[in-house]
N, C-alpha and C positions, 0 to 999 in steps of 0.2 A: 309476530309478523304484522306489518302495517295493514290495518283492516281494508283500506281502499285498494291497496295493491293486491292483497290476498283475494279480494272479490273479483278483481279484474283477471287475475291469473286463473281463478276457477272458471270464470265466464269464458275465457279464451279456450280452455281445455274442453269444457262441456260443449261449446259450440263446435269445436273441431271433431269431437267424437260423434256428435249428432249428425254432422255433415260428412263424416268419413266412417260410415258404419262397418265397413269391412275391417278397417284398422281397429275399431272398437272391439269387434268380435275376436280378432287375433289377440288383442290384449286381455281377453277373458271377460270383457264387458258385454253382457248379453241383452242389454236394454234395446238395442237397435238391430238385433240379429235377423229380423225379418226384412231388413232394408239393404239396399246398396246405394252407392253414391248417385246423387242427382247431377247429371252431366249437362243440364240445360244452361243456356245463357242467363236465364232469370236467376238460377241458383248461384251462378258466378257473380252476378250483380249483387246479390245479397251478401256473399262472402266479402266482396270488396268493401261494402258499406260497414259491415260488422268489424272486420279486421282493421280498417282505417280508424274507426272510432276508438277501438281498444288501444291502438298504438298512440293515438293522440292523448287519450286520458292517462296512459302510463307515463308519457313524456311530461305531462303537466305536474306529476308528483315530484316535489322537491327532493332530490337525492340526499341533501344534507340532513333531512329528517329521518333517514333510513339507517339501519344497521348494515353490517357488511353483507350478510346473506340477502337482505332485501334489495341492496344495490345490485347484486348479481341478478336477482329475479327481475327487477325493473329493466335493466339493460337488455336482458335476454328477451323479455316480453316485447319491448319496443322493436327489437330486431325481428322476432318471429312474426308478429302481427303485421308490421310494416312491410317486410319482404313478401309475405304471403299476399297482401293486397297488391303490391307492385307487380308481382308475377301474374296474378289473376287478371290485371288490367291489360296484359299483353295478349290475351285471348289465344293461347297456343292450341286450344282444342280445334281451332279453325284449320290448322295444318297438323292434326294430331295423329296421323297414321304412323304407327310405331311397330316395326317388325320385331323388335327385341322385347319390349315391355308392354305392348298393346294388349287389349283384352283377350285376343286369341292365344296369347302366351301366359298372361298373368293368372287367369283363372285355372290354368293347368297346374300351377304351383299352389295357388291360394286355397282352393277347395279342400284338398286333402289335409290342410293344416287347421281347418276350422273345427273346433271341438263342439260336440252336440251332447249335452249332459242329461237331458230329460226328454220325455215324449213331447212335451210342449215345445221344446227347442226344435225337435225334428219337424214338427208341423210348421213352425215359423221359418225354418230353412226352405220349405217349399214356397212360401211367400217371397223369400229372398230371391229364389230362382226366377219367379215371375218378374221380379224387379230387374233382374239382369237383362231380360229382353227389352224392357223399357229403356234401360240405360244404353244399350247398344243402339237402339233407334235414335236416342238423343245424340249419340256420337255421330251418327249419320247426318243428323240435322246440322251439327256444328261444322262438319266438313262442307256441307252446302253453303254455309255462311262464308267459309273460307274461299270457296269458288267465286262467290259474289263479290268478295273484297279483294280478289287477286292474290290470295295467300294460299298456296297449295304446296304439297310435298314434292320431293324429287322422285324420279323414275324408280330408283332402287327400292324405295320404301313402298311404293305401290306394288311392284312385282313381288317382293318378298312377303308382304302382308297377305296379298291375295293367295299366294301359294300356301302360306301357313294356315289360312282359314280353310282352304280346300282340303288340306291334309287333315285338319281337325274334324271337318264334317264327314270325311271318309271313314272315320272310326265307327264301328258298330255302336249303336246306342247303348247296348248292354255293357259296353266297355268305356262309356263316356266318363270323363273326369267328374262331372256333376253328380254322378252316382257314388262317388268315393269319399264323401264327407264322413267323418268319424261318427258312428252311431253310439247312442248311450250304452253303457255296460249292462243296463237292465234289459235291453232289447234281446228278445229271442231271435233265432234265425228267421222265424216266420215274420216277426215284427220288422226286421231289417229288409226282408224280401218285399213286404208290403210297401214300406217307405220307398224303396228303390223303384218299385213299379210306378208309384205316384210321381216320383222325380222324373222317370223316363218319359212319362206323358208330357210333362212341362218342357223337357229337353226337345222332344219331337215337335210339339205344337207351338212353342213360344221361343225358346232360346235359339234353336237352329234356324228357324225362319228369320229371326232378327239378324243373326250372323250372315245369312244369305243376302239380306237386304244391305247390310253393311258392306259386304264384299262387292256387291254390284255397284254401290255408290263409289267405292274406291276404284274399281276396275273401269266402270263405264262412264263415270262423271268426272272424277279426278284424273284418271289415267290419260285421257286424250289431251289434257292441258298441263300435265305434270311437268315440273321443271327438269331440265337436263341434269344428269349427275355432275356435269361440269359446273353447275350453278346450284349445288345442293345446300350450301351454307345459308345462314340467316341473312347475311349481308345482301343476298339477292332478293330478299323480300322488301316490299315498300318501306316498312318500318323496322327492318331487321337489325340495324345497328342499335336502335333504342332497346329492342327486345334483348339483344345480347349483352348490352351494358347492364341491364337490370339483372340478368342471369348471373353475370360475373359478380355483381354486388351480393346477390343471394348466396352463391356457392363459395365465395371466399371470405365474406364478412369484412372485407378490407377495401379501401378506396384504390383499387388497382384498375389499370386500363389494359385492354387486350394486348397492346404492343409491349407493355412491361412484362406481362405474363409470357408472351412469346419469347422474349429475350432470356427470361429466367430459365425457360425450357432449353433453349440452345446452350446456355451455360452448363446446365446439368448434363446434357448429352456429352459435352466436351469433357466434363469431369469423369464421367463413367468410363471413357475410353481407356484410361490408364489402369483402372481397376480390372477391366476385362483382360488386358494384357498380363497383369500380375497374377490374377486368380485363374482365369480360364485358359490363358496361353499355355501353361505347362500341361494341362489336361488334354488339349487338342493338338499340341505340338507346333504351334505357330503364334507369333505376336501380331500377325496381320489381322486387323479388326474385321475386315470383310470375310476373311477365311474363318475366323473364329465364329462369326455369326452363321455362316453357311454350315459349318460342322455341327453347331448346336441345333440348328434348325432341321437339318436333313439326315443326320445319322440316325437310322432306325433303332439302334441300340439304346439311344437316349430318349426314346419315346414309348409311352405305354401302348399296349394293345388291348387292355381289358379295363373296363370301368371298375370292376371289383378290386383290381390292384391299385387303382387310384385311391379308392376309399380306404383300403388297408394302409396305404402310406400316410394318409391324413391321420388315421387313428394312432399310428405310431408316433407321429409328430405331437399329437395332443398329449399322449402319455408322458413324453419327455417334458413338455411345457408345464404340465400340471405338477410334476415333481419339483421343478425348479422355481416356480412362481413365488413361494414363501420367502425366497432370498432377495426378491426384487420389489415386492409389494407388501405394504402393511395391511391393506384391506383387500380381502379376496371375496369373490361372490359366492353366495350359497347355491345359486342355480348352476346346473351343469350344462354342458354343450356337447352336441353330437353332430356328426356329419352324415349327410344323406345324398344319395345319387339322384340326379334328375337328367332329363333330356330336353328341358325347356328353359328359356330365359337366358340371362347372362352366363358367362363361363363359370362364375362363382358368385354366390351372394348369401347373405345372412338374414335369418329371421329371429327377432328377439324372443325371449321367453314371454309367456303370458304372465301378467302381473299377479294373477290369482293363483299361479303355480300349476295350472292345468297343462302347460306345455313348457318343456325345457328349451334352451337356446338351440337353434339348428342352423347349420350352414350347408348350402347345397353346392355340389360340384357337378357341372354339366358335362356328362360323359357321352353325349350323342356321338361324338367323334373322339374316342379315347386316344387316338394317335396325336391329337392336337395338344395333349398334355405331355410335355417333356417330363421325364422322371425328376429332373432337378427343379422343376417349378412347383411341385406339390407342397413341399414343406413350407416355403415362404407363403404360399396361398393359405395353408392351414393356420399359420400363425396370424396372418392378417384377418381372415374371416372369422376365426374362432378364438383361440387362446394363444397369446395374451392380447389379441386385437379387439375386434368388435365385441366379442362376448364379455370380456372383462369390463370394457367401458360401459356397455349397455346394461349388463346385469347389475353392476355396482350402482349405477344411476337408479335403476328400479328399486334397489334395496336401501336407498337412503332414508326412506320413511317419510312421514307426513310433515316433517320439518321443512321439506323441500316440496314446492308445488308440483302437482301431477304432470304438468306439461314439461317441467324440467327433468322429471324422472323418465318420461316415456317418449319425448320428442326426439328429433334428430336434426342436427346441424351438420351438413356435409363436411365443411372445412375442419370442424372439430373431430367428428366421428371418423371420417376417412383419413384425416391427417394423423389421428392417433393410431389407427390400424396400420398405416404405412410406416409410421415411426416404429411400431413394434417389430416390423420385419428386420430392421437394423438392430433393434434392441435384442432380438432373438440371437443375433450373432454375438453380441456382448455376453449373453446368457449361456453361450456354448451349446445352443440347441441344434444347429445344423450338423447333420451326421457326417458330412464329408466336404471336401473342397468343391466337389461337383454340386452339392446342394447349396453351397454358398453362391455358386453361379446363379442359382434361382433368385437369390436376393438381388443380384445385379440385373437380371432379366426383368424382375418386377419393377426395379427402379427405372429401367429403360422405358418400359411401357408408360409409367407415370410421367416421366420427363417428356416423352414423345407426345403425351396427351396435351401438355402445355403448348407445344408447338403446333400440333395438327388441329386441335380444337379451335385455337385462335386463328390459325391459318385458314381453315375452311369457313369459319363463321364471321371473321372480321377482315381478313386479308384477301379474300377472293380465291382461295385454293379450290381446286376441283376435288371430287371424291378420290380420283385416281392419284392425285398429288399426295393426299393424305396416306393412302395405301403405300405408295412408293417410299415416302419418308420413313414410315415405320419399318418397312422392309430393309431399308438401308441403315437404320440406326438401332435395331434390336434383333435378337435371335428368335423372335416369335415366329410361329408357323404362319403361312399365308392364310390358312383358314381362320386362325385366331385374329390376325390383323384385320381381315375384312370384317369379321364380326365386331371388332372393337371400333373400327371406323364408322360402321353403320350405327353403332350405339351412340357415338359422339354426335353424329348428324341427327339422330332421333331425340337425343336428350342434351341439347346444347348447354355448355357451361359446367355441367356437373363434373365432367372429367378433370377440370383444372383444380378441383378442391383437394385432391389427394396430396399432390406434391407441395402445393402452397401451404396446406395445413401442416404437413410433416416438417417442412423447412422452418416454419414458425415455432413449432414445439421444440425442435432442435436448438433454435436460436435462444429460446427461453431457458432451456437447460444449460446451455453454454454460458449465458450471462449470469445465471444463478450460481453456477459452479465457480466462476471467476469472482463474483462478489462475496461468496460465502467461504471460500477456501476450505479448510479442514472441517468446517461445520456442515458442508453439503452432504446430504444423505439421499441416496437414490430412492429409497423407499418413501421418504418424506416428499420428494419431488413428485413421484408418481401418484401418491395419495392426494397431493395438492391438485394435480392435473385432473384426477378422476373424482374428486370429492364434492363437486358442486352440481353434478348433473349437467344438463344441457347448457352450453355457453358459447359465445362467439369468441373468435381469436383475440380481439382486443380485451375482452373481459378476462379471458384466461391469462393473458399477459399480466394484467393487474393482480389477479389471484396469486400467480407465481411470485411476483415481486413482493407482495404483502407477506406470503409465506416465508420467503427468504429473509425479509427484514425482521419478522417476529421470531424466527428461529435464531438469528444472530443475536437478537436482544436477550433471548433466554440464556 
């Protein structure tokens, strides 16, 4: 590997881990386990300087002097460092109230996933908890900066986050999530009780008071001047259009404009209409699209009533996928993947394995409202979040070894990672994994959600749509339950741009496959294609396109 590039790649990843200690801990790196993220403006300034310098230095390396693998690393490093600096410059912490992924939700999921292997680790976890209180106060300070600059959240985000914090604070301290970190196997029951008693004091004296202060800033300082839900999108902020354009660049890795993405979404919605009539029509007894959606959304027989049943259905889908994968992939991950029930966060999400092997891959199904899960939605979700979706891509990247820089093994580019996961929902149909025609409807429902995302995310953040317009559009163009639709819309408003990465990435991977198939003819091999897509770790879509083209050309030459 080119020494200068290798040093830059190492510097990038080391700086990322040092400034994102929770991520480092999740990855099995315990060097910073006594710390949490610094949410101050000064830390953000330091990030901008460091990432901008790394991107500039990487861009200055002549690509003609690099081998194929180094070219991938250079391109990815330029994107990752540059995009990180671009987004940090938008100062989103100033309007960072997030009812979906904010600290009141994130720590509920994160803490039980943090491994604690020694007595020293356990002591350092207590220091981490003290740092949580500092971080929450920093988030309060950032919101005050937003008030001063005229950049504040919409009403829904204020109300939902305040309610979530109140709910969290109402939990008895002895049941608090911060007491649920994994203790060392060497700990006796007495050791664990002693540690939890110390943690409870920090929760009572530091963490909960900080959350109370955070809640009061949101409720009493942001609340009175919060934007109307009719003006919840970024376009209603003073610099919102610039912020959104940078987010689109980050989340698609392509030179796309909001209007283009909006049109792609509308086209996908039109395409799906005929598939619903063909696959779902015979099941519900009509070809009227509105009636199909109503039946799928409202028929109680088609919805779960138990979180346990949701998890069991996921596990059945996993078993089928694991049995079939060798026929479609040359490289398979060593790490396993499991599903876990949760009542916090997004409707479904994935946690990567720890690189040190201390934790397997895990994906979470939010069953706070089991009836929001249609029986036909679960299999497509399992394939997306677990196998052959996120877990296959992430675990294979981690297992590529030191020939690939650490940031390419462990980082995440949404257009690539989410595009791959959505691609596998359709791939699962080719693999014969869906149990019935009804389960295939789940594939369509998932497509509807991702196509709607292109329309409503751009609609609300660039075209001036209200929150209610977004809700109404998804209700008219998907079979999702109203509970799920509202949660999705609030996610898009709280995390602008990320939602467009899924379908844009999927369409690009499908395009690459179609072009390779056409160019290669009988030489095309699906295992080889998938191994090419997954074989370099973290990449942008333009880099992936080049990798696939080079694979196709070299295969034909052989």
